[in-house]
C-alpha positions as CSV (number, residue, x, y, z in Angstrom):
1,M,-54.4,-10.9,-191.4
2,A,-55.6,-10.9,-195.0
3,S,-57.7,-7.8,-194.4
4,L,-54.6,-5.9,-193.1
5,F,-52.7,-6.9,-196.2
6,K,-55.6,-5.5,-198.4
7,I,-55.6,-2.3,-196.4
8,L,-51.8,-1.8,-196.8
9,R,-52.0,-2.7,-200.5
10,S,-54.7,-0.1,-201.1
11,L,-52.7,2.6,-199.3
12,A,-49.4,1.7,-201.1
13,I,-50.5,2.9,-204.5
14,P,-51.5,6.4,-203.5
15,A,-48.4,6.7,-201.3
16,V,-46.2,5.8,-204.3
17,I,-48.0,8.3,-206.5
18,A,-47.7,11.0,-203.9
19,G,-44.0,10.3,-203.5
20,L,-43.4,10.5,-207.2
21,A,-45.3,13.7,-207.4
22,F,-43.4,15.2,-204.5
23,I,-40.0,14.3,-206.0
24,S,-40.8,15.2,-209.6
25,I,-42.9,18.4,-209.4
26,G,-43.2,19.3,-205.7
27,D,-41.1,22.4,-206.0
28,M,-43.6,23.9,-208.4
29,F,-46.6,24.0,-206.1
30,L,-45.5,23.3,-202.5
31,P,-44.7,26.1,-200.0
32,D,-41.1,27.1,-199.4
33,P,-39.7,24.6,-196.9
34,W,-41.3,21.6,-198.7
35,A,-40.4,22.9,-202.1
36,S,-36.7,23.0,-201.2
37,Y,-37.0,19.4,-199.7
38,S,-38.5,18.3,-203.0
39,K,-35.8,19.9,-205.1
40,N,-32.9,18.6,-202.9
41,T,-34.3,15.1,-203.0
42,R,-34.6,15.2,-206.8
43,E,-31.0,16.5,-207.1
44,Q,-29.6,13.8,-204.7
45,I,-31.4,11.1,-206.7
46,N,-30.0,12.5,-209.9
47,Q,-26.5,12.6,-208.5
48,K,-26.7,9.0,-207.2
49,L,-28.0,7.7,-210.6
50,L,-25.3,9.6,-212.6
51,G,-22.6,8.5,-210.1
52,A,-23.6,4.8,-210.7
53,A,-23.2,5.1,-214.5
54,P,-19.8,4.2,-215.8
55,K,-17.7,7.1,-217.0
56,P,-16.1,6.7,-220.4
57,N,-12.4,6.8,-220.5
58,I,-12.1,8.9,-223.7
59,K,-9.5,11.7,-223.5
60,K,-9.3,12.7,-227.2
61,P,-11.6,10.9,-229.7
62,S,-9.4,12.0,-232.6
63,E,-6.4,10.1,-231.1
64,M,-8.6,6.9,-230.9
65,R,-9.6,7.3,-234.6
66,E,-6.0,7.8,-235.7
67,K,-5.0,4.6,-233.9
68,Q,-7.8,2.7,-235.5
69,L,-6.8,4.0,-238.9
70,E,-3.2,3.0,-238.3
71,Q,-4.3,-0.5,-237.4
72,L,-6.3,-0.8,-240.6
73,K,-3.2,-0.1,-242.7
């Protein structure tokens, strides 16, 4: 059982490195169908990360500054 864990652990690091290379720069050197998969995967990850970030509720920054100045008076 311990030897199986060592084998899996030794395979995990190259698999993670290959996955990161596929996502980050795969569309630069892979053939056509794999390049589009890489680009689409990267774009979907970007959309998920940007969608998770909170969106600021600022309509007009100048109005906010005017209100802050009025409160100071």
